[in-house]
N, C-alpha and C positions, 0 to 999 in steps of 0.2 A: 480451415473449414477445407474438405476436399474439393477439388476441381472440378469441374463439369466438363472435362475430358477426360474419355476412359475409363472409370470405374462402372461396372454393370450396372445396368438401369438408368444411366445417363445417356445424353447425347453426345456421338462424338464430334470431333473437330471437322469433319470431310465438309457440311452441308455449311457451315459458319465460314469456312474457307472459301467455298464456290460462292457464298453471297459477297465477299469482299473481293473477290477476285472479278465481279461481275460489275463492280463498280469502277475499277481499274484495274490494271495489272501491277504487278509488285514484285519485289523481292522475297525471297522465302525470310528473311528476317523482319523483314517490314511486314510480314502477314501476321507473325509472332507479337508483336508490338500494338498492329491493330485490334487484335482481339482483346488485347486488355484495354485499348482506349476505347472501344466503342461496345464492350460487353462488359467491362469490369473484372477485377482480381480473381474472379471465381473460375475464368477462362484461361487464367496463366499456364502456358503451355512450355514445357523445356525443349532445346535445339533438336535434340534427339528424335523425340516423338514428332516433333514438328515435321522435321525432313524426311521421317518414314512415313507419314500421312502425305507429304506432297509428292514422294516416290509413287506410292500405291495409287495416289488419283493419277498420276502420268501413266501410269500401266493399264489404269482402266479406260485411259482415254477421255478424263474429265477436264484436263488441264494441258498446256504444253509450253514449252520454253519459246521466247519470242525475242531473245537475246543472240548476238553472232560471238559469245565468248567461246574461246578454245580450253580456257583451264577446266578442270573437274570439281572445284571448292562450288558446292551446292549453294551457298549464301551469296554467290556472285552472277546466279542466273534468274532471270525476271521470267514471271510465269503468267499465263493469262488464262481464261476458261476458253473452252471449245465449244462448239453448238451441242454435243452429247453433254458436258457439264451445266449448258444453260438448261438443256430439256432433263437434267437429274433435279437440280434445283427446283425448277417448278414443280415437278411431281413430289418433290420431298414436300413443298409449301404447301402442296393443294391435301394433301393427307391432313387426317384430322391428329391433333397433339396428343399422345400416349396419355393415359389415366396415370395420376401423381404415383409415383412409386414411394413405398414407405421406407423411412432410412434406416440401416441396418447399423447399429451404434455398437461397436466393439466394447464400450462401457459398458454396455447393459450387459451384453455376454458375461464380462468379469464380474458384475455383481451376481447375476443370477447363479453364476458356477462356481463362487468364491467359496460358498459352504459356511458353515459356523465358524471355522478356525478362521478364516481369511476375510471374514464380512467386514470385522474393524479395518481391514487395509484397505479395502474397497474405497472407504472415507477418504484415503489420500488420493486416489485416481478421481473422484468426483471433485474433489479440491482443486486439483491440478485442471481437470477438462474445465471446470465454472471458471479459473482465472484467463483459461485460454480464450474461451468464448469473450468473457469481459474485456481484453487485450484486443481481439480483433474486432469486437463491435466498436471501438473507439476509432479504431484504424481506419475503419469503414466510414465511419460516419462523418471523420475530418477530411476522407477523401471525397466523398459527397459534398462537404461544405466548401471544397476549395474548386470546385466547379465553376468558372466565370459565369456569373450574372450575364444574361444577355443584356444588349444594347436596344438599338433600334431595330433591330432583327431577330428572330427568336432561330436559333442555333438548334435543329431537329436531334444532331447527336449528342447534343448537352442533355437535352429534356429527356432521352431514351436511355442515357448512362444513368441520368439519376434512377432512372425507373429501374432498371439492373441493381446498383447498389441498394435502393430500397426494399427489394425483393431481399438480398442477402443479408440486409439488417434485420429485417423482419424476422428472418428465420432464425439468426443469432439469439435476438431475443426470446424466439420460442425455445431455443437448447438452451439459453441461461435459466431459464423458466423451470425446464425439464431438469437440468442439474441441483437445482435447489430443493426442488419436490425429490428427487432421488436420494438427495441426502436428507430430508428428514424421515423418508419412509426406510432407510438403512438405521440412521440412531433408533428409531422407533423400535424396529426388528431386533436389534441388540438387546432391548430389554424384555423381551417375549422367551417365553419358553415354547419355541415353535419347533414343528416338525420339520424336519428335514430331507427331501427325498433322497435315498441311498445313503442315508446316515442311520447306523442302528444304535441306539441307546443302549450302552454299558452298565448293566448292573454289579454293584458289589456284589462279590462272588460269597460274602459271608452274610448277606443280608436274606430273611424269611423269601423275599418275593424272588430270588437267585434261586433259593433251593426249591421253592414250588415249581420253577420253571424247567428246573434239571428233572425233578421226580415225573412231570407231566410228560416230558421227552421220552425219560426211560419206559412209562406206561405206553405210550403210543407206538416205540419200537418192539417191545414184547408183545403188545397186542398184532403187531401186523405178523409177526413170526409165529405165535400160536395160530393165525389164522391161516397161514400156508400149511403149518403141519396136520390142521384138523379137515383141510380139504379132502375128499374123497378120492383114492386113485382109480382112474378111468379102467373099467375091465376089459382083461386082455381081448374080448371079443370087439368091444367097442375101439379098441386101438386099432385091431385088423381092419375094422371096416373104414373106419375113419382113413386109415393108409389105403 
């Protein structure tokens, strides 16, 4: 499933990283690990994207280096939030959460635009999507079950990680249900004499219907030509006056 970092309509990593650095300074690679540990696998971020975000936050004055290392390797530097970063996080936290963004499913685009010739092929795409959802669902369910149970004291990070994984699991279950429904609808549509946008029915050229269509087209064309010929030409005086 798509990560929550980057795609249109989803939150960027900036404020999540600011929140982590408010807790304590960290190396860049530690921030990537903590995103996954605290928020779940949907927040996985590759190192290139991570360090691009870190550099951008430095330029904006939201974070700063707090180590004395002389080397240029980004993963060897420790970062901390600045006063501007604290203010930015608080301002973001106080804003209302944006309304839910509807999902743009590439699979739906394939199904809708497949046309009658490739509609059956889209069933293979649906099957693959369904298998992917089912495999991912098992993986996240196992990851949620592996979170240690609390002993004497409640671990807030464990409780909230379960909350995040539960949201992802619910989403995957919904996608799995949608994929099954999509297969049912496409299978049903394959057995219908449906009208498709942009697809013209091809008539047998020897059939009475085709002959009637050709005759109607000729009559319409000749009628337009005759109408043009029968229109009275404007009088010369009228042409001079119009000019």
